[in-house]
C-alpha positions in Angstrom: -47.1 70.5 112.0 -44.5 73.3 111.9 -40.9 72.5 112.6 -39.3 74.4 115.5 -35.9 75.5 114.2 -34.9 77.4 117.4 -31.4 76.6 118.7 -31.8 78.6 122.0 -34.1 77.9 124.9 -36.9 80.5 125.1 -37.9 82.2 128.4 -41.6 83.3 128.2 -42.2 86.8 129.3 -45.3 89.0 129.3 -44.1 92.6 129.4 -45.2 95.8 127.7 -42.8 97.3 125.3 -42.8 100.4 123.2 -41.5 99.4 119.8 -40.0 101.9 117.4 -38.9 101.1 113.9 -36.0 103.4 113.2 -35.7 102.6 109.5 -37.9 104.2 106.9 -40.7 104.9 107.5 -40.2 105.4 111.2 -43.1 104.1 113.3 -43.8 103.7 117.0 -46.5 101.7 119.0 -47.2 99.7 122.1 -46.4 96.0 121.9 -45.7 92.9 124.1 -42.5 91.0 124.7 -43.3 87.3 124.0 -40.0 85.7 125.0 -36.3 86.2 125.4 -33.5 83.8 124.5 -29.7 83.9 124.2 -30.1 85.0 120.6 -32.6 87.9 121.1 -36.1 89.0 121.9 -39.5 88.1 120.3 -42.0 90.9 120.3 -45.6 91.4 119.1 -45.8 94.8 117.4 -49.0 96.6 116.3 -47.5 97.4 112.9 -45.6 95.5 110.2 -41.9 94.8 110.8 -39.6 93.2 108.2 -36.3 91.5 108.3 -33.5 94.1 108.4 -35.5 96.8 110.1 -33.6 98.5 112.9 -35.7 98.8 116.1 -35.6 100.3 119.5 -37.4 98.6 122.4 -38.3 100.6 125.5 -39.1 98.7 128.6 -39.4 100.4 132.0 -36.7 103.1 131.7 -34.4 100.8 129.6 -33.7 100.8 125.9 -32.7 97.8 123.7 -31.5 98.3 120.1 -31.3 95.7 117.5 -32.5 94.5 114.1 -35.4 92.3 112.9 -34.2 88.8 111.9 -37.7 87.5 111.0 -41.3 88.7 111.2 -44.7 87.3 110.4 -48.3 88.4 110.9 -50.1 86.9 113.9 -53.7 87.9 114.0 -53.8 91.7 114.0 -50.2 92.0 115.3 -46.8 91.2 113.8 -44.5 88.8 115.6 -40.8 89.7 115.2 -37.6 88.1 116.3 -35.1 90.8 117.1 -31.3 90.3 117.5 -30.3 92.7 120.2 -27.1 94.7 119.6 -27.1 97.2 122.5 -28.8 97.5 125.9 -29.0 100.7 128.0 -30.4 99.9 131.5 -32.2 102.6 133.6 -32.1 103.0 137.3 -35.6 101.9 138.5 -36.2 98.6 140.4 -38.0 97.2 137.4 -35.0 98.0 135.2 -32.7 96.2 137.7 -34.9 93.1 137.4 -34.8 93.5 133.6 -31.0 93.8 133.7 -30.7 90.5 135.7 -33.0 88.7 133.2 -31.1 90.2 130.2 -27.7 89.3 131.6 -28.9 85.6 131.9 -30.7 85.5 128.6 -28.4 87.6 126.4 -24.8 87.1 127.8 -23.2 87.9 124.5 -24.7 91.4 124.1 -22.0 94.0 124.6 -22.6 96.4 127.4 -25.7 95.7 129.3 -25.1 99.3 130.5 -26.6 101.1 133.4 -27.6 104.6 132.6 
């Protein structure tokens, strides 16, 4: 049985996300947010991600930027833990809900900014 080494409580979320790997080679695809915690976001991406990759996550009209801390294959997708460094929040109602969730789940991220 695998050992759960997580230090933060995870909040399950099922939300579409556009994942863009900004490091070489750049790649973009549709994925799913699996959960959010105080330490970051877990996503399922349709392409391989590796520790150290810099990524952009687009949800609603909001953008989150961070880097991959760990990643593993999960079926045909890749599950990646991403430490969020910057958040730019849009102006739609869905983005306002996202902003509230992020402020609770990621209180240490500088500038959950409204664009």
